[in-house]
LUMKERO-666810 format. One record per residue (C-alpha): residue number from 1; residue in three letters; x, y, z. Coordinates in nm, 4 decimals. Layout:
BEGIN
SITE num residuo        X        Y        Z
SITE NUM     ala        X        Y        Z
...
END
This chain:
BEGIN
SITE num residuo        X        Y        Z
SITE   1     met  -0.0024  -0.0017   0.0002
SITE   2     leu   0.2751   0.2508   0.0889
SITE   3     thr   0.4664   0.1477  -0.2203
SITE   4     thr   0.1716   0.2123  -0.4380
SITE   5     leu   0.1120   0.5521  -0.2654
SITE   6     gly   0.4715   0.6512  -0.3063
SITE   7     thr   0.4849   0.5416  -0.6739
SITE   8     leu   0.1771   0.7631  -0.7472
SITE   9     leu   0.3377   1.0580  -0.5547
SITE  10     leu   0.6430   1.0157  -0.7593
SITE  11     leu   0.4599   1.0062  -1.0826
SITE  12     phe   0.2684   1.3168  -0.9775
SITE  13     val   0.5809   1.4971  -0.9056
SITE  14     leu   0.7280   1.3956  -1.2376
SITE  15     leu   0.4124   1.5111  -1.4161
SITE  16     ile   0.4386   1.8499  -1.2459
SITE  17     ala   0.7990   1.8831  -1.3420
SITE  18     leu   0.7305   1.7937  -1.6924
SITE  19     val   0.4540   2.0479  -1.7317
SITE  20     ser   0.6644   2.3142  -1.5615
SITE  21     leu   0.9523   2.2328  -1.7962
SITE  22     ala   0.7144   2.2529  -2.0907
SITE  23     arg   0.5771   2.5872  -1.9791
SITE  24     ser   0.9187   2.7373  -1.9040
SITE  25     ala   1.0468   2.6572  -2.2600
SITE  26     arg   1.0080   2.9451  -2.5109
SITE  27     val   1.0994   2.9473  -2.8823
SITE  28     val   1.1938   3.2911  -3.0166
SITE  29     ala   1.1582   3.3370  -3.4030
SITE  30     gln   1.4319   3.4783  -3.6157
SITE  31     tyr   1.2541   3.8066  -3.6592
SITE  32     glu   1.1686   3.8468  -3.2895
SITE  33     lys   1.3306   3.9417  -2.9637
SITE  34     gly   1.2148   3.7963  -2.6235
SITE  35     leu   1.1845   4.0134  -2.3252
SITE  36     val   1.2313   3.7973  -2.0054
SITE  37     met   1.0095   3.9268  -1.7286
SITE  38     arg   1.0652   3.8104  -1.3650
SITE  39     leu   0.7735   3.8877  -1.1337
SITE  40     gly   0.6744   4.1809  -1.3709
SITE  41     arg   1.0162   4.3334  -1.3953
SITE  42     tyr   1.2421   4.3227  -1.7038
SITE  43     arg   1.5451   4.0912  -1.6558
SITE  44     ala   1.7004   4.0218  -2.0004
SITE  45     thr   1.6576   4.0061  -2.3654
SITE  46     ala   1.6489   3.6640  -2.5375
SITE  47     asp   1.7618   3.6116  -2.8987
SITE  48     ser   1.6091   3.3871  -3.1483
SITE  49     gly   1.6125   3.0116  -3.0454
SITE  50     leu   1.5082   2.8075  -2.7459
SITE  51     thr   1.4994   2.9667  -2.4155
SITE  52     phe   1.4125   2.8272  -2.0718
SITE  53     leu   1.2375   3.0313  -1.8045
SITE  54     val   1.2117   2.9881  -1.4332
SITE  55     pro   0.8615   2.8396  -1.3971
SITE  56     val   0.5965   3.0394  -1.2260
SITE  57     ile   0.8083   3.3572  -1.1589
SITE  58     glu   0.9366   3.4366  -1.5085
SITE  59     asp   0.7469   3.5137  -1.8346
SITE  60     met   0.8345   3.6413  -2.1733
SITE  61     ile   0.7118   3.9208  -2.4040
SITE  62     lys   0.7940   3.8779  -2.7738
SITE  63     val   0.8590   4.1842  -2.9948
SITE  64     asp   0.8377   4.1728  -3.3708
SITE  65     met   1.1490   4.3499  -3.5240
SITE  66     arg   1.0229   4.3521  -3.8724
SITE  67     glu   0.9550   4.6792  -4.0593
SITE  68     arg   0.5896   4.7736  -4.0392
SITE  69     val   0.3394   4.9944  -4.2118
SITE  70     ile   0.0883   5.2410  -4.0555
SITE  71     asn  -0.1806   5.3966  -4.2690
SITE  72     val  -0.2717   5.7500  -4.1805
SITE  73     glu  -0.6409   5.7927  -4.2371
SITE  74     pro  -0.7536   6.0613  -4.4830
SITE  75     gln  -0.8292   6.3984  -4.3353
SITE  76     lys  -0.9364   6.7441  -4.4720
SITE  77     val  -0.6649   7.0052  -4.4356
SITE  78     ile  -0.6998   7.3796  -4.5137
SITE  79     thr  -0.4289   7.5260  -4.7383
SITE  80     lys  -0.2804   7.8761  -4.7033
SITE  81     asp  -0.5039   8.0084  -4.9696
SITE  82     asn  -0.8198   7.8647  -4.7893
SITE  83     val  -0.8621   7.5521  -5.0103
SITE  84     ser  -0.9912   7.2368  -4.8308
SITE  85     val  -0.7883   6.9326  -4.9553
SITE  86     thr  -0.8071   6.5720  -4.8550
SITE  87     val  -0.4812   6.4210  -4.7453
SITE  88     asp  -0.3594   6.0719  -4.6301
SITE  89     ala  -0.0217   5.9126  -4.5781
SITE  90     val   0.1581   5.5901  -4.4848
SITE  91     ile   0.4401   5.5563  -4.2388
SITE  92     tyr   0.7142   5.2778  -4.2540
SITE  93     tyr   0.8937   5.2070  -3.9331
SITE  94     arg   1.0867   4.9379  -3.7506
SITE  95     ile   1.1642   4.8847  -3.3832
SITE  96     ser   1.5411   4.9606  -3.2966
SITE  97     asp   1.5082   4.9080  -2.9215
SITE  98     pro   1.2409   4.6480  -2.8174
SITE  99     val   1.2740   4.7359  -2.4483
SITE 100     lys   1.1801   5.1070  -2.5072
SITE 101     ala   0.9264   5.0099  -2.7763
SITE 102     thr   0.7521   4.8058  -2.5067
SITE 103     phe   0.7932   5.0213  -2.2024
SITE 104     glu   0.8043   5.3785  -2.3282
SITE 105     val   0.4906   5.4049  -2.5425
SITE 106     gln   0.1651   5.2078  -2.4964
SITE 107     asn   0.0366   5.2134  -2.8521
SITE 108     phe   0.2890   5.3273  -3.1044
SITE 109     gly   0.0570   5.2955  -3.4015
SITE 110     tyr  -0.2012   5.5229  -3.2605
SITE 111     ala   0.0651   5.7770  -3.1411
SITE 112     ala   0.2470   5.7869  -3.4711
SITE 113     thr  -0.0771   5.8248  -3.6735
SITE 114     thr  -0.2045   6.1130  -3.4500
SITE 115     leu   0.1502   6.2847  -3.4677
SITE 116     ala   0.1442   6.2490  -3.8514
SITE 117     gln  -0.2046   6.3938  -3.8881
SITE 118     thr  -0.1114   6.6932  -3.6715
SITE 119     asn   0.2013   6.7670  -3.8637
SITE 120     leu   0.0269   6.7273  -4.1988
SITE 121     arg  -0.2125   6.9850  -4.0975
SITE 122     asn   0.0792   7.2292  -4.0036
SITE 123     leu   0.2747   7.1711  -4.3134
SITE 124     ile   0.0005   7.2041  -4.5616
SITE 125     gly  -0.1498   7.4909  -4.3802
SITE 126     asp   0.1662   7.6954  -4.4556
SITE 127     lys   0.1541   7.6325  -4.8272
SITE 128     ser  -0.0869   7.7321  -5.1109
SITE 129     leu  -0.2639   7.4752  -5.3215
SITE 130     asp  -0.0212   7.4965  -5.6042
SITE 131     glu   0.2815   7.4652  -5.3697
SITE 132     thr   0.1089   7.1717  -5.1854
SITE 133     leu   0.0562   6.9773  -5.5280
SITE 134     thr   0.4175   7.0425  -5.6293
SITE 135     ala   0.5888   7.0048  -5.2934
SITE 136     arg   0.5095   6.6392  -5.2150
SITE 137     asp   0.8751   6.5420  -5.1683
SITE 138     thr   0.9243   6.8404  -4.9271
SITE 139     ile   0.6196   6.7404  -4.7281
SITE 140     asn   0.7473   6.3873  -4.7047
SITE 141     ala   1.0908   6.4846  -4.5863
SITE 142     asn   0.9602   6.7304  -4.3248
SITE 143     leu   0.7059   6.4950  -4.1789
SITE 144     arg   0.9742   6.2188  -4.1729
SITE 145     ala   1.1981   6.4472  -3.9746
SITE 146     val   0.9386   6.5380  -3.7240
SITE 147     leu   0.8302   6.1748  -3.6635
SITE 148     asp   1.1813   6.0424  -3.6508
SITE 149     glu   1.2645   6.3040  -3.3780
SITE 150     ala   0.9515   6.2290  -3.1707
SITE 151     thr   0.9751   5.8559  -3.1984
SITE 152     asn   1.3557   5.8223  -3.1251
SITE 153     thr   1.2863   5.8097  -2.7523
SITE 154     trp   1.0418   5.5331  -2.8210
SITE 155     gly   1.2964   5.3009  -2.9524
SITE 156     val   1.1402   5.3189  -3.3073
SITE 157     lys   1.3023   5.4288  -3.6307
SITE 158     val   1.0862   5.5772  -3.8952
SITE 159     thr   1.2363   5.4827  -4.2231
SITE 160     arg   0.9883   5.6446  -4.4767
SITE 161     val   0.6933   5.8679  -4.4910
SITE 162     glu   0.4924   5.8862  -4.8137
SITE 163     val   0.1837   6.1288  -4.8781
SITE 164     gln  -0.0393   5.9167  -5.0921
SITE 165     lys  -0.2907   6.1589  -5.2267
SITE 166     ile  -0.3714   6.5207  -5.2064
SITE 167     asp  -0.7200   6.5724  -5.3466
SITE 168     pro  -0.8706   6.9191  -5.3834
SITE 169     pro  -1.2389   6.9835  -5.4267
SITE 170     val  -1.4284   6.8801  -5.7389
SITE 171     asp  -1.4719   7.2370  -5.8695
SITE 172     ile  -1.1051   7.3013  -5.8152
SITE 173     thr  -1.0140   6.9917  -5.9935
SITE 174     glu  -1.2347   7.0855  -6.3023
SITE 175     ala  -1.0859   7.4336  -6.3026
SITE 176     met  -0.7365   7.2805  -6.2900
SITE 177     ser  -0.8413   7.0431  -6.5683
SITE 178     arg  -0.9535   7.3382  -6.7977
SITE 179     gln  -0.6340   7.5231  -6.7218
SITE 180     met  -0.4189   7.2186  -6.8067
SITE 181     lys  -0.6092   7.1706  -7.1317
SITE 182     ala  -0.5743   7.5381  -7.2188
SITE 183     glu  -0.1949   7.5141  -7.1458
SITE 184     arg  -0.1637   7.1976  -7.3648
SITE 185     asp  -0.3679   7.3639  -7.6442
SITE 186     lys  -0.1352   7.6797  -7.6191
SITE 187     arg   0.1716   7.4635  -7.6389
SITE 188     ala   0.0298   7.2696  -7.9275
SITE 189     ala  -0.0364   7.5845  -8.1198
SITE 190     ile   0.3013   7.7231  -8.0499
SITE 191     leu   0.4686   7.3963  -8.1544
SITE 192     glu   0.2503   7.3933  -8.4738
SITE 193     ser   0.3538   7.7489  -8.5451
SITE 194     glu   0.7201   7.6775  -8.4888
SITE 195     gly   0.6930   7.3796  -8.7251
SITE 196     ile   0.5344   7.5815  -8.9987
SITE 197     lys   0.8019   7.8504  -8.9478
SITE 198     gln   1.0841   7.6024  -8.9549
SITE 199     ser   0.9364   7.4344  -9.2684
SITE 200     gln   0.9179   7.7554  -9.4477
SITE 201     ile   1.2702   7.8446  -9.3478
SITE 202     leu   1.4015   7.5037  -9.4689
SITE 203     gln   1.1986   7.5397  -9.7966
SITE 204     ala   1.3392   7.8999  -9.8537
SITE 205     glu   1.6945   7.7630  -9.7741
SITE 206     gly   1.6402   7.4920 -10.0209
SITE 207     ile   1.5194   7.7192 -10.2942
SITE 208     lys   1.8092   7.9545 -10.2217
SITE 209     gln   2.0581   7.6833 -10.2290
SITE 210     ser   1.9054   7.5442 -10.5426
SITE 211     glu   1.9337   7.8893 -10.7195
SITE 212     ile   2.2871   7.9238 -10.5860
SITE 213     leu   2.3787   7.5838 -10.7408
SITE 214     lys   2.1882   7.6650 -11.0631
SITE 215     ala   2.3709   8.0063 -11.1038
SITE 216     glu   2.7070   7.8369 -11.0308
SITE 217     gly   2.6309   7.5624 -11.2835
SITE 218     asp   2.5392   7.8390 -11.5529
SITE 219     ala   2.8596   8.0227 -11.4712
SITE 220     gln   3.0654   7.7133 -11.5036
SITE 221     ala   2.8868   7.6253 -11.8306
SITE 222     arg   2.9555   7.9765 -11.9660
SITE 223     ile   3.3232   7.9475 -11.8546
SITE 224     thr   3.3482   7.6111 -12.0272
SITE 225     arg   3.2006   7.7406 -12.3521
SITE 226     ala   3.4171   8.0398 -12.3472
SITE 227     asn   3.7263   7.8327 -12.2860
SITE 228     ala   3.6125   7.6053 -12.5730
SITE 229     glu   3.5624   7.8970 -12.8069
SITE 230     ala   3.8846   8.0431 -12.7116
SITE 231     glu   4.0666   7.7043 -12.7706
SITE 232     ala   3.8781   7.6978 -13.1047
SITE 233     val   3.9902   8.0474 -13.2036
SITE 234     arg   4.3549   7.9581 -13.0995
SITE 235     leu   4.3541   7.6502 -13.3047
SITE 236     val   4.2088   7.8293 -13.6090
SITE 237     ser   4.4703   8.1057 -13.5635
SITE 238     thr   4.7442   7.8416 -13.5371
SITE 239     ala   4.6348   7.6758 -13.8534
SITE 240     ala   4.6085   8.0021 -14.0296
SITE 241     glu   4.9480   8.0904 -13.9162
SITE 242     asn   5.0935   7.7578 -14.0282
SITE 243     tyr   4.9056   7.7113 -14.3598
SITE 244     phe   4.7867   8.0487 -14.5001
SITE 245     lys   5.0235   8.3092 -14.3960
SITE 246     glu   5.2574   8.2373 -14.6986
SITE 247     arg   4.9744   8.2439 -14.9461
SITE 248     ala   4.8284   8.5613 -14.8021
SITE 249     glu   5.1617   8.7304 -14.8435
SITE 250     thr   5.1653   8.6074 -15.2144
SITE 251     met   4.8126   8.7316 -15.2647
SITE 252     arg   4.9045   9.0675 -15.1264
SITE 253     arg   5.2085   9.0890 -15.3506
SITE 254     leu   4.9947   9.0016 -15.6534
SITE 255     glu   4.7500   9.2808 -15.5692
SITE 256     val   5.0434   9.5185 -15.5424
SITE 257     leu   5.1882   9.3972 -15.8780
SITE 258     asn   4.8447   9.4234 -16.0514
SITE 259     asn   4.8195   9.7832 -15.9336
SITE 260     thr   5.1759   9.8518 -16.0735
SITE 261     leu   5.1232   9.6901 -16.4052
SITE 262     gly   4.8158   9.8650 -16.4593
SITE 263     gln   5.0226  10.1823 -16.4876
SITE 264     asn   5.3509  10.0651 -16.6403
SITE 265     thr   5.4484   9.8854 -16.9730
SITE 266     lys   5.7254   9.6767 -16.8323
SITE 267     tyr   5.8044   9.4803 -16.5125
SITE 268     ile   6.1037   9.3264 -16.3650
SITE 269     val   6.0778   9.0103 -16.1634
SITE 270     pro   6.3718   8.8329 -16.0116
SITE 271     ser   6.4207   8.4827 -16.1540
SITE 272     asn   6.4298   8.3305 -15.8074
SITE 273     ala   6.1123   8.4864 -15.7006
SITE 274     ser   5.8099   8.2789 -15.6010
SITE 275     leu   5.6150   8.5258 -15.8015
SITE 276     val   5.7534   8.3604 -16.1220
SITE 277     asn   5.5749   8.0398 -16.0333
SITE 278     val   5.2521   8.2121 -15.9488
SITE 279     leu   5.2512   8.4066 -16.2772
SITE 280     gly   5.3515   8.0929 -16.4730
SITE 281     leu   5.6698   8.2482 -16.6006
SITE 282     asp   5.8979   7.9759 -16.4766
SITE 283     ala   5.9207   7.8197 -16.8363
SITE 284     val   6.0189   8.1536 -16.9998
SITE 285     ala   6.2545   8.2682 -16.7429
SITE 286     pro   6.5428   8.0275 -16.8359
SITE 287     leu   6.5260   8.1518 -17.2076
SITE 288     ile   6.5497   8.5132 -17.1291
SITE 289     lys   6.8149   8.4571 -16.8748
SITE 290     gly   7.0190   8.2707 -17.1401
SITE 291     lys   7.0392   8.5782 -17.3470
SITE 292     gly   7.2457   8.7516 -17.0812
SITE 293     gly   6.9854   8.9053 -16.8808
SITE 294     asp   6.9870   8.8765 -16.5071
SITE 295     ala   6.6129   8.9333 -16.4934
SITE 296     thr   6.3303   8.8157 -16.6881
SITE 297     thr   6.1736   9.0833 -16.8930
SITE 298     ala   5.8754   9.0809 -17.1231
SITE 299     pro   5.6990   9.3457 -17.3075
SITE 300     ala   5.3614   9.4432 -17.1998
SITE 301     ser   5.0848   9.3788 -17.4429
SITE 302     pro   5.0403   9.6761 -17.6631
SITE 303     ser   4.7285   9.8425 -17.6030
SITE 304     pro   4.5071   9.8640 -17.9086
SITE 305     gly   4.5375  10.2073 -18.0695
SITE 306     pro   4.2569  10.3936 -18.2583
SITE 307     arg   4.1597  10.2323 -18.5690
SITE 308     arg   4.1877  10.4273 -18.8862
SITE 309     asn   3.9561  10.3854 -19.1792
SITE 310     pro   4.1350  10.3144 -19.5252
END
């Protein structure tokens, strides 16, 4: 009886020990940090892996160290020129110190959202509508700087802040659309006018270049024709110089001789003159020369006198 009771007691103790051991074992994931709490007081930080706690008096709080996203709900904000716009944003953050993130702030998501909404009202309230629509990057940088400074004591690092949309009222949107359409039409008209102007300039330049080339071609053709005519004249002059000069001189002599013979009854021609051949006296010249004369002489044909009647 005592043996059975002792066995049961031993089994009960072993069961309690196993349950306590199972409850004291904690598994921390790769992306988590474990905060070991002993009787409600922070004792240590456990890294990823298996960690054993002291049963009953110790507990563990797991903190996710991955980057998270908080959506800032849309809100209406008044710009500097009294235009109501709807603005929302997203905040990207990660926990850098799990102890501060757990004990320094109760609800980081709500605190960061409220802080972002307040600073968005301040930042957009200092700008006009046009500045707000074009200064999105500036608003993001300023909002991130404010949140990063405020959350630094909370063990949280704000990595990025992005303003998703800035929506003005419907009537302002329609007016902006008409303005943009007018600007596009204006740019299109200017570009079309510039295109027509450039086309006319290019066409005029083409005509000018064509006329210049045509004039240069005509001038070159005239020069070529003039050179050809000059060359032809030179060749004719050379041929006349080579082939007709001697005959021309002979012809001139004949003209002078003809004028002389028309007035004289005798003429004297040297026997070696080329005029003998021209006049056909080359056969008579040796006979006359044989009679002792140095020159060939011949009586002129008697002119017929007046005829007498018997």
